[in-house]
Every structure is written in structure tokens, then in C-alpha cells.
N, C-alpha and C positions, 0 to 999 in steps of 0.2 A: 504494500500500500504506500503510495507516494504522497507526500504532504505538499499541498499547494498553498502558495501565498495568496493574499487577497487579490493581487493583480494577475493571478494565474500562473506565476512562475513555480517551478518545481524545486523545492528545497533539497531534495535528494541529489540533484545535479550539481549543487554547490560543493566546493571543497570544504574540508573541516575548518580551515582558516577563514574562509568566506562566511561560514555559518557563525563562527565565533565573532567576527567583526560585525555582522548584522545584528546578532543578539545583543552584543555590548552597545551598539549604536541605539537600538530600541530601548535598552535599559537606561542609557544616558538621557535620551529624550523624555522618558517617563519618570526619570529620577527614581528608578526602581532599585532601592537598596536591597530589597528582598531577593531580587535576581542574583545579586552579588553574593549574598549570604547562601542562597541555594547552590550556587556554583561552588563556593568554598566547601560546602557539605558534600557535593558530588565528586570532588576531586579524589578523595581516598578510594572510593569505589572504582573510579576510572583508572587509577594507578593499579589497583588490584586486577582489573580487567586486562591490562596490558602485560600482566605477569609480574609486576613489580610489587609483590606482597609486602616486602620489607619497607619499601617506600610508603605504601599505604598505611602500614602500622605506625610508622614514624609521623606521617602527616596527622593521623588521628590524635597523637599525643603532643604535637608541637604546633601551635597556632602560627608561629612565624614561618615555619616551613610551608604551611598552607598558603600564606600570603605570597611566598616565592613561587609556589606552584600556580597560583592565580595569575601571576604575570606571564606565565607560559601556557595558559590554558587554551590558547589558540594555535598551538604548534605541535607538530609530530603526532606520535601515537596517542598522547593525552587528548589532543583535539579530536582525533578519530574516535576515541572511547567516549567522548562527551557529545558526539554528534546528535544522539537522540535527545539529550537535554536541550541543545540549541534549537533543534527542529521543533520540539514541543513548545518552547518559549516563543519562537517566532510565529508558529501557527496560532498561538493563543493571543499574541499581543501586536504583531507587526501589521501595519496598515500600508499596503502598497510597496512593500520592500521586495 
């Protein structure tokens, strides 16, 4: 099942980096601190999904590490693991992106 944006674009066709940038853009426009908090909470599970269980455990115990992970949440395997999170957010909140 592919997710469509309100303007008919297919979110599944975007790169993980593009999804991250769009979701962050929408969150900035909406001043949606809840999105940032939800992203921080999703990062340890995404790290575990990429096979980095030790990293996930560390992130759960160390908030500063999560902030570092947050700055790279749009890159590499982490971004790929967070794709469903970004697609869901954009589907619920983006208007014409």
C-alpha cells in the first residue's frame, strides 16, 4: 500500500533523506515539538532494526546520545529504518508536500 500526499505524490518514491526533510519541514511549520519528541523515542527502535542493538540500548539510557542520533536521523540506515515514521507523519499532517 503506497501512501499518497494530498497533492497526489507518492511518499514511497521519496528517498529516506527526502522523507526526513519533508517531515522536519512540516514539523517546523507546525511548530510540532511532539514530532521531535516522537522521533527521539523512535530512534532506539530504528537502531535496533538496523542490527545495532548495543547502540539502541545505549540510546535508551543516555539522552545526549539520542540528541546526537537526532541530528543524523535523516541519513543512512537510520533514515531507512525511520521511513514508516516519516511517511505516517507526512500522511497525517502535510498539506500539498
